[in-house]
C-alpha positions in Angstrom: 91.5 62.6 30.1 92.7 66.4 30.3 96.3 67.3 30.1 97.9 68.5 33.3 98.6 72.4 33.5 101.8 73.5 35.1 101.8 77.3 34.0 100.5 79.4 37.2 98.6 81.9 34.9 96.8 78.7 33.1 96.2 76.9 36.6 94.7 80.2 38.1 92.4 81.1 35.0 91.2 77.3 34.8 90.6 76.8 38.5 86.5 77.0 38.1 86.0 76.4 41.9 83.1 74.3 42.3 81.4 74.0 45.8 81.1 70.4 46.7 77.7 69.0 47.9 77.7 68.2 51.8 79.6 69.2 54.7 82.9 67.6 55.8 84.9 67.0 59.1 88.7 66.2 59.7 88.5 62.8 62.0 91.3 61.2 63.6 90.9 57.3 63.2 91.7 55.4 66.5 91.8 51.6 67.1 88.4 51.5 68.7 86.6 53.2 65.9 84.3 51.5 63.4 86.4 51.8 60.1 83.7 50.4 58.1 81.0 52.8 59.3 83.5 55.8 58.5 84.9 54.2 55.1 81.6 54.8 53.2 81.6 58.6 54.1 85.2 59.1 53.3 86.5 61.5 51.1 90.1 61.4 51.8 92.7 59.5 54.1 96.1 60.5 55.2 98.5 58.4 57.1 100.5 60.4 59.7 102.9 59.1 62.1 100.5 59.7 64.7 97.7 57.6 63.0 95.1 58.1 60.2 93.3 61.3 59.6 89.9 61.0 57.6 87.9 63.8 55.6 84.5 62.5 56.0 81.2 63.7 54.9 79.8 64.9 58.2 76.8 63.9 60.4 75.1 66.1 63.1 76.6 63.9 65.7 80.1 63.7 64.6 82.3 65.9 66.8 84.5 68.9 65.6 84.3 71.9 63.2 82.3 71.5 60.0 84.0 72.5 56.4 82.8 73.0 53.1 84.9 71.4 50.2 85.9 73.2 47.2 87.2 71.5 44.2 89.4 73.4 41.8 88.5 72.0 38.3 91.6 72.6 36.7 93.7 69.7 36.1 96.8 71.0 37.8 100.1 69.2 37.1 101.8 67.7 40.3 104.9 69.6 39.5 102.9 73.1 39.1 104.3 75.8 41.2 102.1 78.3 42.8 98.5 77.4 42.9 98.3 76.6 46.3 100.2 79.6 47.5 97.8 81.7 45.5 94.8 80.1 46.9 95.9 80.0 50.2 96.9 83.9 50.2 93.9 84.8 49.0 91.9 83.3 51.4 94.4 84.4 54.3 93.9 87.9 53.2 90.2 87.7 54.2 90.9 85.6 57.4 89.6 82.5 56.0 91.6 79.5 57.1 92.0 76.9 54.6 93.0 73.1 54.3 94.3 71.9 51.1 94.5 68.3 49.7 96.3 67.8 46.5 95.3 64.7 44.6 96.1 63.5 40.9 93.4 65.5 39.0 92.5 68.4 41.2 93.0 70.2 44.3 90.7 70.4 47.1 90.2 73.3 49.6 88.4 72.9 52.9 87.3 75.9 54.6 85.0 76.7 57.5 81.3 75.9 56.6 80.0 79.4 57.6 82.8 81.2 55.2 82.1 79.0 52.1 80.4 81.7 50.0 83.0 84.2 50.9 85.6 81.7 49.8 84.0 80.9 46.7 83.7 84.7 45.7 87.5 85.0 46.6 88.6 82.2 44.6 86.1 83.3 41.6 87.7 86.8 41.8 91.3 85.4 42.0 90.6 83.2 38.8 89.0 86.3 37.0 91.9 88.5 37.8 94.4 86.1 36.3 92.5 86.3 32.9 93.3 89.9 32.7 
């Protein structure tokens, strides 16, 4: 098990963004939906006041936009400051929307499917520039 990194420079240099396999969708979960069917495709669940939001592996028939998932391989400390801001700023400068989910070991970035290659290039450049 790796030690969490909290220094921004170390988080950026160690990001190693990795494009996850598959396509993802954000799906609100209502009471009439088959939770078991969705559960086996679920990457993340977030409970909001309005209900559950699931990030699921997408199927063609699922409604809504398709996202690519990018995992930052650095074990960023939950108390670390600046990683999310740096990633979001880098992508925003290119007009790439991103949705970030921070988990215990890694941060996961979801970008529009058609912008995934450009997002990866920007994140790899951010990490490389931090090494200089």
